[in-house]
Residue, then its C-alpha position, 0 to 999 in steps of 0.5 A: m213118388k208123383a204119377v200120373k193117373w187117368f180118372a175117365p176120359r179126358d181126366m189124367r192126373v198128378v197124383d202120389v203112389e208109392k215108390p217101387a221097390p224091385l224084385p231079385h230080377e229086376a231093375l228099379i228106373r229112374i224115368e227120364s223120358t216118357g213117350v206118348c203112344g197112338s194107343d195111349m191116346h185110345y185108352y185117353e179118349d175111351g178108357r179101352i182099346g177093344k175089349a180091354q177097357i180100365t175100370e180104376p185109374l190107371i197110370l198110361g204110358h209104354e215108350y220109356a227109358g231111364i236110369v237103372e238106380a238098383v237092382g234085385a239079388e238076382a240081376d245085374p248089377g253092372l246095369i247100374g247107373k246106365r241109361v236103358a232102353v226099355e222093352p215093357g212087355i214083359p211074357c211069362l217064358k214059360c208056355e208054348w209061344c215065349r218058347t218057340g219064340h213068337y213071346n209079343v204073342c204071350l197071352d200072360m204079357v204083362f204089357p204096361g200102361g193097359p188095364p190093368h197093369d200101370g204105366a210109366f208116366c211116373e217117376y220110378k218103374t221097376v222092370h224085368a232086368d233082362f229087358c233093360f237094354p243100355v244105351p251108347d253114349g251120348m244117345g238121349a233118354d227122350e231118344a233112348a225112349m224112341i227105341e220103343p216105337l222103331a222096333v215096332a217098325v223093324h217088326t213092320v217091316e220084317l213082317g211084310q217080307l221087302r225086299p230090294g227094288e220093291t214098291c210099297a205104301i205106307l197109310g198113317l205117317g205118324p211117328i210109326g208110319l215115318l219109321t216104317a217108312r225109314i226102315a222100307r228105304l234101307s231095306g231097298a224099297v225103290k218107290i215109297i208112297g205115303s199118305d196121311l190126312h193132316d198136311y205136315r204129316v204129309a210134308a213130313g213123310a216126304k221128308h222122312g223116307a217117302d218119294f210122294a206123299l198125299n193129303a187123302a182127305k183131298e186125293d183117293t188113296v187108292d186112285v193116286i197109288m194105282r196112278e204112281t204103279n200104272g195100274r199094278g199097285v204097290d207090293v207091300v201095303f204097311d198100314c200103320a194108320r188109326s183107322s177102321d176103314t185103312p185096311t180096305l184101303a191096304c187091300k185094295a192099293a196092294r199089287p194081285a200076290g202081294r202083301c199088307v201088314l196091319v198096324g194101326i190100331s183103331g181102338q174097335e175089336e172088330d172091323p169091316f175087312p174086304v174077304s173079296i177083294a183080299r181072296r181074288k188077289e190071293l194077297t198074305v195080310q200079316w198083322c203085326r203084334r208089337f215086337r220081338f228081338n228087335f232092340p239091340r237092331s233098332l239101337e245099333l240104326i241109331a246109334a250108326g247113324r242110319v235112323d235119325i229118330k230125333s228129328l221126329i220128337t217136336h214137343s216135351f212136356p214135364l211129367e205134371q203137363t203130360r195131361d196136356a200133352f196128350e191134348l196137344v197130340m189128341n189135337f193133332g197141335d202146332n204140328a206135333l209129331k212125337v210128343s215126350v214128357d221129360q223129368 
């Protein structure tokens, strides 16, 4: 089968690899759509996220959906022929964290597209069948692949404990930030302030749920947030940027006794953190690790028409042009929001 492998920073090539066969508990997925994620970009550009470093050619990609073509002897045969959104991370299901419901921080997690596990920019992939979620009739494969980033946004807002009538700020208006704005609106936020470094993403923020959005390259984010909240600060700040600088901005923009949820991945193993500001305000600072138990509700939100996922998908490339898709995202080209590779 065809796959696209990373060989070195910005060096991706179409190669032939062996088609996988499902183990007894697995499903074989014919991949129809895979999204390009911010964490994919770190690997593409630098070959690493912190200490997680690619040491040999690797297939990237973890936001994917497709048709179940076969299942192993222990898996549900009713999945065959169905389009599924795949929850990519497969935990051990045996450790203390898995048994207590925090499977997203399992130390033995197998996560595709991160070293040493191949991902989904390929034609076929096997996965634990319990992590395959059939999608409603009429939902396209590109939308189904977007369940993964939507699940991140749902988990993000959950962690922020956002309550109806509260205010929030979203730093970074890429796909995760835009989806977080939508979920915050559905959760009852009365004022949502967004910021980004690119004008087209600022405009997208206003379209996808933000009441006010600013270009942080042109205006001071904290000053604007304080102005818009009469000097109070917001109840919750969601840091959805891929930056080492935004955790500090988040703590400055939150009100005293407010909450900050850190979602974005800077790519560094260690980032600076404003301990004094967070302590003096007695902030609750929460990191987000992907999602847990959020795929079913994310599917329901799309099926019910509460979240417009389709409008975020601005570009589609065939598998053979995966590198072009990554270059577009890296360069913020052509007003790209979510870029997918479709087969």
